[in-house]
N, C-alpha and C positions, 0 to 999 in steps of 0.2 A: 679450561674454564667451564664450570658446571652452572649453566644459566637456567635451563628448563627443568621444571619440576611438575610432573603431571598431578592434576587435582589441586594444585596450588596456584601457579602462575600460567598454567595451560591445561587444556582439556585432554589433549593427546599430542604425543610427538610421533610423527610418521615420516618415513623415508620418501623423498621425492626423487624419481629417476631423472627428471629434467625440470628446470625452473626458468621462467623468463618474467621480466617486469615490463608491462605495457604502459607507456606514458601517453595519456590523453585518449579521448574517446574514439577517434578514427581508427587507431590501431586495435583497441580492444574490441570494438563492435565488429570490425571485419574478421577478427580472429574467432569471435563467438559464432558468427554466421558460418564460417568454414567448419567449426567444430560441430554445429548442428547438422550440417550436411553429411558429416561422417558418423553421426549417431546411428546405432543399430538396435539398442535395447531400451535405453532410458535417457530422458533429459529431465533434470530438475532445475527449476529457476526459483530462487528465493529473492525477494526484493522489498524495499520500502515503498517503491512505486513501480508501475509498469504501464506501458501504453501499447495497445494492439496495433496501432498504425505507425509505430516507430520504425523508421528506415535505418537498418543497420549499416548499410553502405550508401554512399552518395555517388551518383553517376552510373554509367552503364555497366552491366555485368554480362559475362559471356557463358554462364553455365545454365541459363534458361530457368533458373529458380528465382522465386520472389525475393525482394529485399525487405519488405515490411514484415515485422515480427509475426503477427498472427497468420498471414498468408504463408510464410515460410514454415511455421510449425504445422500448419494444416497440410501443406504439401508433403513434408517428410513423413507425417503420420499416415497419410493416404498411400504413399508409395511403399511403406515398410510395415508389413502386418505384425511384426514382433516389437515395434517401437511404442513405448508409452511416454507421454509428456505430462509432467506435474508442475504446475505453476502455483506458487504460494506468495501472496502479497499481503501487506499490512491492511487491515480493515480500518482505514484512516479516519481520523476525527473529522467531524462536520466542518470545522474551521478551514480545512484544506480542500473541501469539496470542489470549489471553483477552479482549483489548480490541477485537479485530477480528471482522468477520462471518466465520463459518465457510463454507468451500467457496465463495468468491466466483466461481470459474470456473464452477462448476455453476449458480450463481444468475444469472450474466450470459450465459453461453454456451449452456447447455442450456435455460434457461427463458425465452429471448427469441427474437426473430426471427433468422433466419440472418444478416441483415446488421447485427446488433448484435454486435460482436466485442470480446472482453475478453482482456487479456493482463497477466500479472504480469511485471514486469521486475526481475531481480536486479541488485544493485549490487556494486561492489567491496567487499572485506572491510571491515566497519564503517561503510559509507556507506548513505545512504538516498536515494531519489528524492523530493525535497521540493517540486518545482514544483507549483503549483496553477493550471492553465490550462484554459480552455474556449474552443474556437474553433468558430464557426458559419459554414459556407460560405466561409471565408477572408474574411468581410466584417465580422464582429463578434467580438470576443474579450474575455475576462475574465482577469485575472491579479492575484494577491495572496496572501493568507494563508489563505483559506478552502477547506477540502475539503468535498466533497459527502458528509458522513457525520454520524453521530449526535453530539449535544452541541454543535452549532455554531449552531443557530437561536436568535436572540435579537433583541430590539429595543433601541434606545438607552435605553429606560427601565430595562432590566435588572431587571425586577420579580421579586423572589424568589417571589411567589405566582402568577405568570403560568403557568397550566397548559399554555399552548401550547408552552412550552419543552420539555415532556415528549415524548420521541420515541416511546415505546411506551405502550400502554394499561396503566395501573396501575404503570408504572415510576417511578423517582424523578425528581424535578426536577433536571436537571443544573446544574452551576455556571454562573452568568452568564458570558457569552462576548462579548468585544469584539474585532472584527476589521474589516478594510477590504479592499475589492477595487476595482480600476480596470477600467473598461470602455472599449474603444477601437473605432473603426471605420476603414475604409479601408485603405491600405497597411500600417499597423502591424498590423492584424488579419491581413493576408495573411502578414506576416513571422512572426507567432506560429503561423500555420498551417504554415509551412515548418519551424519548430522542432518542432512536434508530429509532423509526418511523419518528421523525422529521428529523433526519439525512438522512433517506431514501428518504423522500419527497424533501429535499434540493438537493439531487443528481439526482433524477429521475422525480420529479414533481408528483409522485404518492402518494396519501394519503391512508394509511392503517388504518383500524379500529382496536380499542383495543378489546381484548376478552370480550364477553358479561358478563361472570361471572368470578370472581377471584377464584383461587384454592390454596390450601396449598401444598407446595412441599419442601421437604428437602431430603438430601442424608444420608442414614443410616451409610455410611462409614466416614462421616465427623462429628466430635464432635463440637457442637455449643459452642462458648465461651461467647456469649452475648445473652440475651433474652429481647425482647420488649424494644428496645432502639432506640432513634432518630438518623438518619444518615443525615448529610448535604452533598448534592451533589453540588460540586463547579466546574465551567466550565471556560475554556478560549476559546474565539472565536474571530478571527481577524475581523476587520470591512470589510464587503463586502455587501454594500447596507443595512447595519444595524449598530447599535451602537456596538463598541468594548466591549467585555465581559472580565473582568479581575478579576473574583471572586476567582480564584486560588491564585493569588498574594495577594489579600486583606485578605483572610483567613490566609495565611502564616504570614502576618504582625500582624494580631490580635493575633495569637497563640504565636508568639515571645514576644509580649507585655504582654500577660497574664501569661506567664510562670514565676514561682517563684523559683523552685528548680533545675530543669534540663531540657534541650532540647536535645533529642537523634535523630539524623538525619542519614538516609542512602540515598545516592543519587549518581548518576553517575557523575553529574556536580556540580560545585559551582561557578557560574559566574553571577547570577542574581543581577543586581545593587541594586535594592531597598531592596531585601532580605539581601544582604551584608551590606547595610547601617543599617538595623534594627538589625542585629547581632552585628555590631560595637557598636551601641547605647546600646544594652543589656550588652555587655562586659564592657562598660564604667560605668555602675551602680555599686555602691559600694557593694551592696548586691544582685546582679542579679543572674540568674540561671547559672549552669554549662552548657557548650555547647560541645557536643560530636558529631563529624561528622565521619561517616564511608563511604569511597569512594574508588574507585578502584586505584590501583597503577598507572595504566595508562588507558586511555579510549580505546575503541575498534576501530582499524583502524589507519593507518598512518596519514590520513588527520586530524582526530580528535586530534591525539596526537600533531600535529604541529599547531593546532589552539586552540581548547578548553582546552587542557592541559596547554597551555601558559596562557590563561585567568584565569584558575583556580589557577595557581601559583601566579599571581598578586593578586587575591582575598585573598589567604592564607597569603601573606605578609601583606596585609592591616589588616586582622583580628588579626594576631599575634602582630602587632604593637599596636593594641588597647587593647590587653589582659593584662592590668596593674595588674589584681588581680589573674592571673593564673587559670582562669576558662575555658580555651579553650583546647580541644584535637582533633586533626585530625588524624585518623588512616586509614590504609588499611589492609585488611585481607591477611596475609602472608600464603602461602601454600608451604610446603617443596618441594624442587626439581622442583619447577615451575619457569621458567624464565619469563622475561617480557612478552613474547608472550602468555604465559599460565597462567598468574596471574588471579585470580578470577575477573570476570567482575561483579562488584556490580551495577546491573541495577535497583535495588529496589528504589522506591520513597516512603519513610516512614518517618513519624515524630511521636515520642512519647514524651509527656511532662508531668511531674509532676504526673505520674501514673493516669492522668485524661483524657488527650487528645490523641487520636490515629488517625492517618491519613495514608491512603494508596491510591495511585493513579497512574496516568500516567505521571504527570507533573515533568519534570526535574527542577533542580534549575538553570535554565539559562533564559535569557531574552526571548527566543523564546516561552518557555512554559508559560510565564507570559502574553504575549500579542499577539502572532502570531499563533502558532500551536493550533489546537483544543485539549483540554485536559479534563479529567474527574477525579476528586479526591473525595474520600469518607472519611468523618471524623465523629467520634463519641466522645461524652463527657460523661465520666463515672460520674454518680451522686449518686451511692450507693457503699457499700463496695464490693459486689460481682463483680460489673463491674470494680472497681479499681483493684481488685486482678487479673481480666482477662487481663487488660491493662498491669499490671506489669508482668504477666506470659508471654505475647507475647514478651515483651521487653527482658525478661530473655531467652526465646528460641532463639532469634536472637543473643544475646551475647554468649550464650552457643555454638552455631554453630561456631561463629568466633573465640572463645577462646579455642575451643576443650575441653570443660568441661561439666559436667552435669548441667542441668537447676537448680537443687536444690542447687548446689554450688554457682551459681551466686546469687540466692535469699539469701543465708546465708551471703555471703560477703557484699551484699548491706544492709542487715538488721543490720549487726554488725558495719558497718562504716557510715551508713546514708548518703552516698555520692556516686554517680555513678562513678566518676573518680577514687576515691580511691578503689572501688570494682574492677574495670577493671584492675587497675595497680597491685592489689594483685593477680590477676589471670593470668597475662601475664608471658611469659617465656617458654611456650611449643614450640615445633618445628612449630606447626600450631598455630597462635595466631594473635592478633591485634598488628600492629607495627606503630610507628609514621611515618607519611607521610612527606617526604622531597623532594618536586618536584625538578627534575634536568632538567632545561631548559637552553640550550646554549644561549649565548649572541647574536649570529648570528640569531637564530630562533626568539628570543625576538624582535630584531630590525626589522626583515623582516616581522613580522606579519601584515597583512592588517588592515585597520580600523575596530575596534570592531563592529561598526554599521553594517558592512557587514557580519562578522563572526557569530555574535550572536545578530541578530536584534530583536526588540520587536514589530515591525510594518513592513508591506510590504515595500520593497525597490523599489521605482519606477525607471523607466529607466534612468532619468536624474541623480538621486542620484547614481545609480549603475555606470553610466559613470564617474561621478565625483570621485567615490572611486577607480575605476580601471584604468582610463586613465588620465594621467596628462594633464592639460589644454594645455600645449605647444604641446602635441602629438596628439591632436584632429584634425581630417581632417576639412579643410575649406569647405564651400559650393561648391566652384569651384572644389576642389579635388573629392568631392562626385559625382559631375556631370561627371567629367572625368572618374571616376571609372565605373559609369553607362554606359557611352558611350563605354568604353572598353569591358564591359560584353556583350553589344548589338552587338558589332563588332564580338566578338568571336562566338556568337550564329549564326549570319548571315554567318560567314565563314564556320561553321560546316554545315549549311544548303546547302551552295554552294558545299561543298565537296560531300555531299550525292547526290546532284542533278546532277552535271556535271562531277564528277570524275568517275573512274572505279568502285568505291564503289556503284554507283547507280545501277549497274547490280545485286547487291545482293538483292535488294528489289523489284524485279519483280517476279511474281508467277512462271514463267517458270524456272528461274535460281534456285529459292528455291526448286522447284520440283525436279530438277536435283540433287541438293545436298541431298535431303531427299531420292531420289530413290537409291542413292549409298548404303544406309544402309537398304534398304527395305527387301532384302533377308536374312538379318542376324537375329539371335534370339533376338538381342537387338534393332531391328528396331523400334518397337512401343515406347520403352522407349526413344530412341534417338530422335524420332520425337517429343515426348512430351517435352523433354529437349530443343530442338531447338525452339519450340513455346514459351516456358516459358522464355528462355534467350533472344530470339529475341524481344519479346514484352516488356521486361524490359529495353532494350536499344532503345526503341521507334521505332522499325520496325512495320508497321501497322499490327495489330493482324489479321485483315481480310485476308490479303495476306498470312500470315503464315498458317491460317486454310485452305484456298483454296489450298495452296501447298500440305498440308497433304492429302486433298481429292483427288487431281489429282494423287497422288502416291498410296494411300491405298484404294481408292474408297470412294464414298460419305459417307456411314455409318461409316465404320471403321475410315476413315480420320477425320470425324466430331467428333467422340468420342475422338480420340487422340488430335485433335486440341483444343477442348473445355477443356479437362483435363489440357493441358499445359497452356491455357489461364487462367484457374481458379487458378492454382498454382502460376502463375505470379501475378495475382490480389491479392491473399492472401499475397504473399511476399512483394509486394509494399505497401499494407495496413499496414502490420506490421512495415515496414520501416517508413512509415509516422507517425504511432502512437508512436513508441518508440524512434525514432531518430529526427524527424523534428517537433514534436508536439508543443513544447513550442515556438520554433523559429517562425514557421509559424503563430501561433496564435498572437504573439506579433507584427509581421509585418503587419498582416491583421487587427488587432484591434478588437473591439467588434462586428463589422459586421460579421466577419467569425464565431465567437461564436454564434451569433444569428442565422445565416443561418444553421450552423451545428446542432444546437439544434432543429430547425424546421425540418431538414432532419431526425434527430434521432426520432422525434415524429412520422413522417410518416413511418420510418423504411424501411421495405422491399419494399413497393410501391415506395418510392423515388428512391431506387437503380434500380428497374425495369425500371422506366421511363428514368433514365439517360442511362441505357444500350440500351433501345430501340431507344432513340434519343440522340446519343452521343453529348455532348457539349464541349468536350475537348479530347485530345489524351488518349488512353486507360490507359497508365501508370500514366498520370497526374491525371485522375479521381480516380485511386486506391490510390495514395498518399494522395490526398485531403480527401478521405473517411477515411483514417487512422487518419488524423488530426481531423476530425469531431467527433461528438458524436455518430455516427452510430455504433452499436455493430457489432462485427465480424460475429456473426451468421446471423444477418439481412443482412449484406453486402454480405455474401457468397450466401445465399438463393436467395436474390434479383438479384445477378449477374447471377446465373444459370438460373433463370426464365427469366431474360431479354435477355440473350444471346442465349437461346435455340431456340426461333423462327427463328432468323437470321441464326443460325447454321443449323437448319433443312432445311430452305429455300435454303441455299448455297449447302447443301448436295443433295437436290432434283435437283437443277439446274445442279450441277456438274455431277451427275449420268446421268441425261438426256442428257447433252451435250456429255459425253463420249460414251453413247450408240448410240446417233445420229451420232457421228463421226465414230463409228465402223460399224453401220448399218444405213445409211442415208435413211431410209424409211419414208413414210408419217406418219406412226404411231408414230415413235419416235420423229419426228419433231413436230407433234401435241402435244405430251406430254410436250415437252419443252415450247411450246407456252401456253399450259393450265397452267403449273406451274407459268409462268411469269404473266399470267392474274390473277391467284388467289393471288399471292403476291401483285400485284398492288391493288386489291380490299381490301385485308387485310390492306395495308398501308393507304388507304383512310379511312377505318373504324376506324383505330387507331387514325388518325389525328382528325377525327370528335369527338371521345371520349375524347381526351386530351383537345381539345378546349372547350368542354362541362364542363370538370372538372375545367378548369381555370376560366370560367364564374361564377361558383358556389363557388369559393374560396373567402373569405373575403379579 
């Protein structure tokens, strides 16, 4: 049977020396940790989400190495001088900010070894990077549905009272989580390494070379289920300066068409239009395959339950209406004493068909995964009896977990009845079991659901389409109203400027008044901290940072005041950078268009030097520069280092001048007055030299 076709339903077909299927997080994360400890040259981690504090194993370990992800990567990089670690995660939408680890670049770039490199990759509008791949030395690779982040660790028991599922001390026990990951070795792992390097290049522009020599790597704790078998790697990639890739969808359609006896599916969603149409056509065949779907009772999160669950219920009605021959079953895994909020989250993306086809990946059965989000699925086709027994064994392990029976009992029932639905129904009835899914969606929720093209798109939704979906035509502002709104905003800005300039508030922004305010707390123990806080908050609300720093110097002296002022200014800069990155990023990019993206990427390529130049020659208010830096592609590390380097000369110069002026005021001798003049002369000379250097740099730029 010829199932795989490169550049059609798969990106590449590669040989795997050994293959195993890891069911649930406890098995996968333990294997990943062992693989990281075996790494010698390179580690690639691609993910939709990642958490630096995620504990890969729960309980004591006897190898002396850390269990938390960041500490583990830092330790292996420190101990192995030839090892490089590359982490690529989705630059997530602001809507998910509260569910993600804050400042991941700081946690992975600043607080780790220099050879542990972290990058957030932005996607096309509305898309996400959803691949979950780990590659070790191009010799061993993992791919499936599990991210290295909180809430994913669980065992096949899915025990509601298992405290090991808790990710943080004292935190709540997360929802039971079911997922699957495939591990491969040999040329297939090398192919996934090539995919990871391409993704890294797309995100950073940096090309990484493949290892010179391939090596053999496997984990003694993992039992290989397949040997020397071809694996098809199927991708989804949205169109962004290239042709859209829909290999994941194409292979789904081909597998459904090829199935003769049964199709067993585990998936979080069931809303993909073309896949639904293919299943409807299969159910319409007189002698088609049985179709068994295992999906969660409800999806994770209220937003998904009010959107994707509604779309799933519509798809289920369509499938059941087409099931004229009684070959469809849709189940959810029931867990005793688990309410709706603690029902097992079936996050696996699995297909098993006819004891011949086995597929594990990241792609959900929704439209997003078919054409918008980046995905990676691995599929094998069993061609001999040993491989067929292994496919059947994997399917039996999944059903044994859900039905709370032994794997051998599943095998016996299937052998006796020669039909998968009959075997499942014979094993149902225990407190923990598979139960028929009957979606309960209120009529109000059904009617108020927005256009499906917005909830589950298969291509980027452009601005005009988004406006058409969200804003009724009658409610859209006319050109005149937009002009009036702009004039109103300008009037408010001018009014605020007038208040600061001519009202009593103007007294707040001169150095003498600020000095008086700071001097009030000079003698207290918290004086330095209060001064730092005043500079930080003041610069965030657009009081000139130079005035704030000078005020600190006048109270605490040139050196101490300079340190306090610079510290407060850097805290303000980082705070505004974070605000720009995580709150205003998408909005500002859409408003500014491709030009801002182009400029920010150029700045990112220059890195620290670009920030130094902006600090030495300010082109906008301090807080504005910080916000724009957050929106740009400049890394937080480069931004902070460049800011310190760029602000240090001016701060030192201000400290020298302030110190000289204070001494001259106290002792107006010729010596002290001469020192002030000398400092001013040196600063003027330095300014001229800097101007000459910058002009030189500009002339040599293309």
